[in-house]
Wavefront OBJ file of the C-alpha trace (Angstrom):
o trace
v 6.562 16.187 -11.596
v 8.664 15.426 -14.700
v 7.359 12.760 -16.971
v 10.403 10.720 -17.217
v 10.109 9.790 -13.761
v 6.103 9.465 -13.778
v 6.820 5.686 -13.813
v 8.903 5.635 -10.887
v 6.570 7.566 -8.814
v 3.668 5.135 -9.691
v 5.910 2.145 -9.146
v 7.320 2.845 -5.619
v 4.035 4.547 -4.166
v 2.265 1.009 -5.142
v 5.080 -0.823 -3.639
v 4.665 1.602 -0.482
v 1.014 1.098 -0.133
v 1.273 -2.736 -0.519
v 3.883 -2.729 2.167
v 1.724 -0.607 4.625
v -1.065 -2.749 3.763
v 0.506 -5.826 4.738
v 1.820 -4.210 8.044
v -1.645 -2.776 8.895
v -3.293 -6.235 8.230
v -0.652 -7.836 10.583
v -1.213 -5.256 13.588
v -4.962 -6.292 13.096
v -4.574 -9.492 13.461
v -2.597 -9.342 16.754
v -4.848 -6.745 17.919
v -7.515 -9.218 17.592
v -5.640 -11.984 19.361
v -4.123 -9.831 21.876
v -5.337 -10.193 25.664
v -4.847 -7.185 28.176
v -5.738 -3.384 28.656
v -4.473 -1.339 25.968
v -5.190 2.306 25.327
v -8.264 3.191 23.486
v -5.554 5.038 21.048
v -4.134 1.333 20.233
v -8.111 -0.001 19.985
v -8.767 2.703 17.614
v -5.838 2.181 15.556
v -6.554 -1.737 15.137
v -9.770 -0.603 14.322
v -8.804 1.669 11.544
v -6.314 -0.791 10.194
v -8.916 -3.543 10.020
v -11.357 -1.146 7.820
v -8.524 0.215 5.656
v -5.877 -2.647 4.896
v -7.776 -3.848 1.923
v -8.221 -0.296 0.283
v -4.324 0.685 0.318
v -3.774 -2.919 -0.996
v -6.209 -2.391 -3.914
v -4.515 0.973 -4.532
v -1.094 0.008 -4.434
v -1.484 -3.081 -6.973
v -3.135 -0.718 -9.151
v -0.309 2.059 -8.654
v 2.382 -0.639 -9.213
v 0.860 -1.797 -12.273
v 0.571 1.641 -14.099
v 4.374 2.050 -13.393
v 4.903 -1.168 -14.788
v 2.580 -0.669 -17.870
v 4.433 2.966 -18.338
v 7.998 1.562 -18.090
v 6.882 -1.163 -20.514
v 4.993 1.355 -23.161
v 8.226 3.856 -22.975
v 10.596 0.879 -23.577
v 8.689 -0.141 -26.487
v 8.151 3.146 -27.874
v 12.068 3.871 -27.502
v 12.973 0.782 -29.637
l 1 2 3 4 5 6 7 8 9 10 11 12 13 14 15 16 17 18 19 20 21 22 23 24 25 26 27 28 29 30 31 32 33 34 35 36 37 38 39 40 41 42 43 44 45 46 47 48 49 50 51 52 53 54 55 56 57 58 59 60 61 62 63 64 65 66 67 68 69 70 71 72 73 74 75 76 77 78 79
Protein backbone atom coordinates (compact mmCIF):
# COMPACT_ATOMS: atom_id res chain seq x y z
CA UNK A 1 0.00 0.00 0.00
CA UNK A 2 1.45 3.34 -1.01
CA UNK A 3 1.69 6.02 1.63
CA UNK A 4 0.30 8.59 -0.82
CA UNK A 5 -3.01 6.80 -1.12
CA UNK A 6 -3.36 5.84 2.54
CA UNK A 7 -5.71 8.72 3.29
CA UNK A 8 -7.98 7.78 0.37
CA UNK A 9 -8.10 4.15 1.48
CA UNK A 10 -9.14 5.14 4.98
CA UNK A 11 -11.64 7.71 3.74
CA UNK A 12 -13.41 5.39 1.30
CA UNK A 13 -13.28 2.43 3.70
CA UNK A 14 -14.89 4.58 6.39
CA UNK A 15 -17.51 5.88 4.01
CA UNK A 16 -18.31 2.35 2.84
CA UNK A 17 -18.61 1.05 6.39
CA UNK A 18 -20.96 3.88 7.33
CA UNK A 19 -23.19 3.23 4.32
CA UNK A 20 -23.17 -0.49 5.10
CA UNK A 21 -24.15 0.18 8.72
CA UNK A 22 -27.13 2.29 7.62
CA UNK A 23 -28.22 -0.49 5.26
CA UNK A 24 -27.87 -3.03 8.06
CA UNK A 25 -29.97 -0.89 10.40
CA UNK A 26 -32.63 -0.45 7.73
CA UNK A 27 -32.75 -4.21 7.10
CA UNK A 28 -33.02 -4.89 10.83
CA UNK A 29 -35.89 -2.44 11.30
CA UNK A 30 -37.72 -3.90 8.31
CA UNK A 31 -37.26 -7.45 9.59
CA UNK A 32 -38.63 -6.61 13.04
CA UNK A 33 -41.64 -4.84 11.61
CA UNK A 34 -42.37 -7.50 8.97
CA UNK A 35 -44.94 -10.21 9.45
CA UNK A 36 -45.00 -13.50 7.64
CA UNK A 37 -43.01 -16.64 7.15
CA UNK A 38 -39.36 -15.99 6.30
CA UNK A 39 -36.52 -18.45 5.71
CA UNK A 40 -34.24 -19.06 8.69
CA UNK A 41 -31.34 -17.53 6.78
CA UNK A 42 -33.13 -14.17 6.48
CA UNK A 43 -34.06 -14.24 10.17
CA UNK A 44 -30.45 -14.97 11.20
CA UNK A 45 -29.21 -12.27 8.84
CA UNK A 46 -31.51 -9.78 10.55
CA UNK A 47 -30.15 -10.81 13.95
CA UNK A 48 -26.54 -10.39 12.81
CA UNK A 49 -27.37 -7.01 11.29
CA UNK A 50 -28.88 -5.92 14.60
CA UNK A 51 -25.74 -6.92 16.50
CA UNK A 52 -23.16 -5.52 14.10
CA UNK A 53 -24.63 -2.28 12.72
CA UNK A 54 -23.32 -0.12 15.56
CA UNK A 55 -19.71 -1.45 15.50
CA UNK A 56 -19.65 -0.94 11.72
CA UNK A 57 -20.85 2.64 12.19
CA UNK A 58 -18.21 3.34 14.84
CA UNK A 59 -15.42 1.84 12.72
CA UNK A 60 -16.66 3.80 9.72
CA UNK A 61 -16.54 7.06 11.64
CA UNK A 62 -13.04 6.28 12.94
CA UNK A 63 -11.71 5.39 9.48
CA UNK A 64 -13.37 8.44 7.95
CA UNK A 65 -11.84 10.73 10.57
CA UNK A 66 -8.40 9.16 10.14
CA UNK A 67 -8.62 9.72 6.39
CA UNK A 68 -9.63 13.35 6.84
CA UNK A 69 -6.97 14.01 9.49
CA UNK A 70 -4.21 12.47 7.36
CA UNK A 71 -5.33 14.56 4.38
CA UNK A 72 -5.31 17.78 6.41
CA UNK A 73 -1.94 16.90 7.97
CA UNK A 74 -0.40 16.26 4.54
CA UNK A 75 -1.85 19.52 3.20
CA UNK A 76 -0.36 21.49 6.09
CA UNK A 77 2.96 19.70 5.75
CA UNK A 78 3.34 20.55 2.06
CA UNK A 79 2.41 24.22 2.46
